[in-house]
C-alpha positions as a Markdown table, in Angstrom:
| # | Residue | x | y | z |
|---|---|---|---|---|
| 1 | Met | 36.3 | 6.5 | 7.5 |
| 2 | Ser | 35.4 | 10.3 | 8.1 |
| 3 | Trp | 33.5 | 13.2 | 6.1 |
| 4 | Val | 32.7 | 16.4 | 6.0 |
| 5 | Glu | 28.9 | 16.9 | 5.9 |
| 6 | Ile | 27.3 | 20.0 | 4.5 |
| 7 | Glu | 24.6 | 21.3 | 6.4 |
| 8 | Ser | 23.6 | 24.7 | 4.9 |
| 9 | Glu | 22.5 | 25.7 | 1.9 |
| 10 | Ala | 25.0 | 28.7 | 1.9 |
| 11 | Glu | 27.4 | 25.5 | 2.3 |
| 12 | Leu | 26.0 | 23.8 | -1.0 |
| 13 | Arg | 26.2 | 27.1 | -2.9 |
| 14 | Asp | 29.8 | 27.7 | -1.8 |
| 15 | Leu | 30.7 | 24.2 | -3.3 |
| 16 | Leu | 28.7 | 24.3 | -6.1 |
| 17 | Gly | 28.4 | 27.9 | -7.3 |
| 18 | Glu | 25.2 | 29.5 | -8.2 |
| 19 | Val | 22.3 | 28.3 | -10.4 |
| 20 | Met | 22.8 | 29.5 | -14.3 |
| 21 | Pro | 20.4 | 31.8 | -15.6 |
| 22 | Arg | 18.9 | 29.4 | -18.1 |
| 23 | Ala | 18.6 | 27.0 | -15.6 |
| 24 | Ala | 17.2 | 29.4 | -13.1 |
| 25 | Asn | 14.4 | 30.6 | -15.5 |
| 26 | Lys | 13.1 | 27.6 | -17.2 |
| 27 | Glu | 10.3 | 26.5 | -15.0 |
| 28 | Arg | 7.2 | 26.8 | -16.4 |
| 29 | Gln | 3.9 | 26.5 | -14.7 |
| 30 | Arg | 1.5 | 25.5 | -17.9 |
| 31 | Leu | 2.2 | 22.9 | -20.2 |
| 32 | His | 3.8 | 24.4 | -23.7 |
| 33 | Pro | 2.8 | 22.8 | -26.7 |
| 34 | Arg | 6.0 | 20.9 | -26.6 |
| 35 | Asp | 5.7 | 19.4 | -23.4 |
| 36 | Arg | 2.4 | 17.8 | -24.6 |
| 37 | Asp | 4.5 | 16.4 | -27.5 |
| 38 | Trp | 7.0 | 15.3 | -24.9 |
| 39 | Leu | 4.2 | 13.6 | -23.5 |
| 40 | Ala | 2.6 | 12.1 | -26.4 |
| 41 | Ala | 6.0 | 10.4 | -27.6 |
| 42 | Ser | 6.3 | 9.1 | -23.7 |
| 43 | Pro | 5.6 | 5.6 | -22.7 |
| 44 | Phe | 7.3 | 5.6 | -19.0 |
| 45 | Cys | 7.6 | 7.8 | -16.2 |
| 46 | Leu | 8.7 | 7.7 | -12.2 |
| 47 | Ile | 6.5 | 9.3 | -9.5 |
| 48 | Ala | 8.2 | 10.2 | -6.3 |
| 49 | Thr | 5.9 | 10.6 | -3.2 |
| 50 | Ser | 6.5 | 10.5 | 0.5 |
| 51 | Asp | 3.8 | 10.6 | 3.0 |
| 52 | Asp | 3.4 | 13.2 | 5.6 |
| 53 | Glu | 6.6 | 11.9 | 7.9 |
| 54 | Gly | 8.6 | 12.6 | 4.9 |
| 55 | Asn | 9.2 | 8.6 | 4.1 |
| 56 | Cys | 9.7 | 8.3 | -0.1 |
| 57 | Asp | 8.4 | 6.3 | -2.7 |
| 58 | Val | 9.5 | 6.2 | -6.3 |
| 59 | Ser | 7.3 | 4.1 | -8.6 |
| 60 | Pro | 7.6 | 3.7 | -12.2 |
| 61 | Lys | 4.4 | 4.0 | -14.6 |
| 62 | Gly | 4.4 | 2.5 | -18.3 |
| 63 | Asp | 2.1 | 1.9 | -20.8 |
| 64 | Pro | 2.1 | 2.7 | -24.4 |
| 65 | Ala | 3.2 | 6.5 | -25.4 |
| 66 | Gly | 0.7 | 8.8 | -25.0 |
| 67 | Phe | -0.9 | 7.3 | -21.8 |
| 68 | Thr | -0.7 | 10.5 | -19.9 |
| 69 | Tyr | -3.8 | 12.1 | -20.4 |
| 70 | Val | -3.6 | 15.9 | -20.6 |
| 71 | Ile | -6.9 | 17.5 | -19.1 |
| 72 | Asp | -5.9 | 20.9 | -19.8 |
| 73 | Asp | -2.6 | 23.2 | -19.5 |
| 74 | Ser | -2.1 | 22.6 | -15.9 |
| 75 | Thr | -3.5 | 19.4 | -15.0 |
| 76 | Ile | -2.6 | 16.0 | -16.3 |
| 77 | Ala | -3.9 | 12.3 | -15.3 |
| 78 | Ile | -1.8 | 8.9 | -15.3 |
| 79 | Pro | -3.8 | 5.6 | -15.3 |
| 80 | Asp | -3.2 | 3.1 | -13.1 |
| 81 | Arg | -2.9 | -0.9 | -13.9 |
| 82 | Pro | -3.3 | -4.0 | -12.5 |
| 83 | Gly | -0.2 | -4.5 | -10.2 |
| 84 | Asn | 1.2 | -5.9 | -6.9 |
| 85 | Arg | -1.2 | -3.7 | -5.1 |
| 86 | Arg | 1.2 | -2.3 | -2.6 |
| 87 | Ala | -0.1 | 0.8 | -3.7 |
| 88 | Asp | 3.0 | 2.8 | -1.7 |
| 89 | Gly | 3.0 | 6.2 | -3.5 |
| 90 | Phe | -0.9 | 6.1 | -3.6 |
| 91 | Leu | -1.2 | 5.7 | 0.1 |
| 92 | Asn | 1.7 | 8.4 | 0.4 |
| 93 | Val | -0.6 | 10.7 | -1.8 |
| 94 | Leu | -3.3 | 10.1 | 0.6 |
| 95 | Lys | -1.4 | 11.8 | 3.6 |
| 96 | Asn | 0.5 | 14.4 | 1.7 |
| 97 | Pro | -0.1 | 15.5 | -2.4 |
| 98 | His | 3.2 | 16.6 | -3.2 |
| 99 | Ala | 4.3 | 14.3 | -6.2 |
| 100 | Gly | 7.3 | 14.7 | -8.6 |
| 101 | Leu | 7.5 | 12.8 | -12.1 |
| 102 | Ile | 10.1 | 12.3 | -14.5 |
| 103 | Tyr | 9.2 | 11.4 | -17.9 |
| 104 | Leu | 11.2 | 9.5 | -20.4 |
| 105 | Val | 11.5 | 9.0 | -24.0 |
| 106 | Pro | 13.5 | 6.0 | -25.3 |
| 107 | Gly | 16.5 | 7.3 | -27.1 |
| 108 | Arg | 16.6 | 10.9 | -25.8 |
| 109 | Arg | 18.5 | 11.8 | -23.3 |
| 110 | Glu | 16.8 | 14.9 | -21.9 |
| 111 | Thr | 13.8 | 14.3 | -19.6 |
| 112 | Leu | 10.6 | 16.3 | -18.8 |
| 113 | Arg | 10.4 | 16.9 | -15.1 |
| 114 | Ile | 7.2 | 17.7 | -13.7 |
| 115 | Asn | 6.4 | 19.0 | -10.0 |
| 116 | Gly | 2.8 | 19.5 | -8.4 |
| 117 | Arg | 0.0 | 18.3 | -6.2 |
| 118 | Ala | -1.9 | 15.1 | -6.7 |
| 119 | Arg | -5.1 | 13.2 | -5.6 |
| 120 | Leu | -6.6 | 10.2 | -6.3 |
| 121 | Val | -9.7 | 9.5 | -8.6 |
| 122 | Arg | -11.7 | 6.4 | -9.5 |
| 123 | Glu | -14.1 | 7.2 | -11.9 |
| 124 | Ala | -14.1 | 10.1 | -14.4 |
| 125 | Pro | -15.2 | 11.3 | -18.4 |
| 126 | Phe | -11.8 | 10.7 | -19.4 |
| 127 | Phe | -10.7 | 7.1 | -17.8 |
| 128 | Asp | -12.8 | 6.2 | -21.3 |
| 129 | Glu | -9.8 | 7.6 | -23.2 |
| 130 | Met | -7.2 | 5.0 | -21.3 |
| 131 | Ile | -8.3 | 2.0 | -22.5 |
| 132 | Val | -5.7 | -0.6 | -23.6 |
| 133 | Lys | -6.3 | -4.1 | -24.5 |
| 134 | Gly | -9.9 | -3.4 | -23.5 |
| 135 | His | -8.8 | -2.4 | -20.0 |
| 136 | Arg | -10.5 | 0.5 | -18.4 |
| 137 | Pro | -8.3 | 1.9 | -15.1 |
| 138 | Asp | -10.0 | 1.7 | -11.8 |
| 139 | Leu | -7.8 | 4.5 | -10.7 |
| 140 | Ala | -5.9 | 7.3 | -11.7 |
| 141 | Leu | -3.3 | 10.0 | -10.0 |
| 142 | Val | -4.3 | 13.2 | -11.5 |
| 143 | Leu | -1.5 | 16.0 | -10.7 |
| 144 | Glu | -2.3 | 19.7 | -10.7 |
| 145 | Ile | 1.2 | 21.3 | -12.1 |
| 146 | Asp | 3.2 | 23.7 | -9.9 |
| 147 | Thr | 6.6 | 23.4 | -12.1 |
| 148 | Ile | 7.6 | 21.9 | -15.2 |
| 149 | Phe | 10.6 | 22.0 | -16.9 |
| 150 | Phe | 13.2 | 19.8 | -19.2 |
| 151 | His | 16.5 | 18.4 | -17.8 |
| 152 | Cys | 19.4 | 18.2 | -19.5 |
| 153 | Ala | 21.1 | 15.2 | -21.2 |
| 154 | Lys | 24.1 | 14.8 | -18.9 |
| 155 | Ala | 23.1 | 12.0 | -16.5 |
| 156 | Phe | 22.1 | 10.0 | -19.7 |
| 157 | Met | 25.3 | 10.4 | -21.5 |
| 158 | Arg | 27.4 | 9.5 | -18.1 |
| 159 | Ser | 25.1 | 6.6 | -17.7 |
| 160 | His | 25.7 | 5.5 | -21.3 |
| 161 | Leu | 21.8 | 4.2 | -20.5 |
| 162 | Trp | 20.7 | 4.1 | -24.3 |
| 163 | Glu | 23.9 | 2.5 | -25.8 |
| 164 | Pro | 23.2 | -1.1 | -26.2 |
| 165 | Glu | 26.9 | -1.9 | -26.2 |
| 166 | Ser | 27.0 | -0.8 | -23.0 |
| 167 | Trp | 23.7 | -3.2 | -21.5 |
| 168 | Glu | 24.9 | -6.3 | -19.5 |
| 169 | Pro | 21.3 | -7.4 | -18.6 |
| 170 | Asp | 22.8 | -11.1 | -17.8 |
| 171 | Val | 25.2 | -9.4 | -14.9 |
| 172 | Leu | 22.7 | -10.2 | -12.3 |
| 173 | Pro | 20.9 | -13.2 | -11.8 |
| 174 | Ser | 16.9 | -14.0 | -13.1 |
| 175 | His | 13.9 | -11.9 | -11.3 |
| 176 | Ala | 12.7 | -15.5 | -9.9 |
| 177 | Val | 16.1 | -16.1 | -8.8 |
| 178 | Leu | 16.2 | -12.9 | -7.0 |
| 179 | Val | 12.8 | -13.2 | -5.6 |
| 180 | Lys | 13.5 | -16.8 | -4.2 |
| 181 | Glu | 17.2 | -15.9 | -2.5 |
| 182 | Ile | 16.3 | -12.6 | -0.9 |
| 183 | Gln | 12.2 | -13.1 | -0.1 |
| 184 | Thr | 10.4 | -15.7 | 2.1 |
| 185 | Thr | 8.0 | -17.2 | -0.3 |
| 186 | Pro | 6.4 | -20.8 | -0.6 |
| 187 | Glu | 6.7 | -21.3 | -4.3 |
| 188 | Ser | 9.6 | -22.8 | -5.8 |
| 189 | Leu | 12.2 | -21.7 | -7.9 |
| 190 | Glu | 10.8 | -23.2 | -10.9 |
| 191 | Glu | 7.1 | -22.2 | -10.3 |
| 192 | Leu | 8.8 | -18.5 | -10.0 |
| 193 | Gln | 10.5 | -19.1 | -13.3 |
| 194 | Ala | 7.3 | -19.8 | -15.0 |
| 195 | Tyr | 5.5 | -17.1 | -13.7 |
| 196 | Tyr | 7.8 | -14.4 | -14.1 |
| 197 | Ala | 8.6 | -16.2 | -17.8 |
| 198 | Asp | 7.8 | -13.5 | -20.7 |
| 199 | Ala | 5.1 | -14.9 | -22.0 |
| 200 | Ser | 3.1 | -15.8 | -18.7 |
| 201 | Tyr | 3.9 | -12.3 | -17.2 |
| 202 | Ala | 2.7 | -10.4 | -20.2 |
| 203 | Lys | -0.8 | -11.8 | -19.8 |
| 204 | Lys | -0.9 | -10.0 | -16.3 |
| 205 | Leu | -0.1 | -6.4 | -17.7 |
| 206 | Tyr | -3.7 | -5.5 | -18.4 |
| 207 | Ala | -6.0 | -8.4 | -16.5 |
| 208 | Pro | -5.7 | -8.6 | -12.7 |
| 209 | Ser | -3.6 | -11.7 | -11.4 |
């Protein structure tokens, strides 16, 4: 197999063409009221980070809609919830503060993209505004916004992501089966199935496991 690699911005622009003016001019540095509306409606985002050597990570964050706390027009905060304690993205932030976020609103095909510089905060007055089911976060990622803009709907239209008739969740084995097949774990398949069962797993959403 052979391929032709692009190695310069000039080559890339020759292939793709120049950016459309509307797309080139849509970046903002501060939150517009509509950005605030989007954050208030969004229950889910993806956070991209990298360490000082360029090793990347993308981590999903989800909570009730409006979980992102707006500190001011150029600063937002995302609460951390109990998880597996790998902290890949957080460890990256300690080495390289640059981060990129994508916010989704279920059923909407556009997304809100935010890029900026992150830091980790273990205590702040706004933590009291982040309590869910009695859980006050022990940590939050605070992002100072560099750029913010809306991304078009084409990726969601091509993927049919929000169209239930296209969903096939059972095309893959259950998560318990995947863990047992891929990882080295002392638990039996039955134990893993019990651990990942919806009713059991739901108890761990806001309480440390």
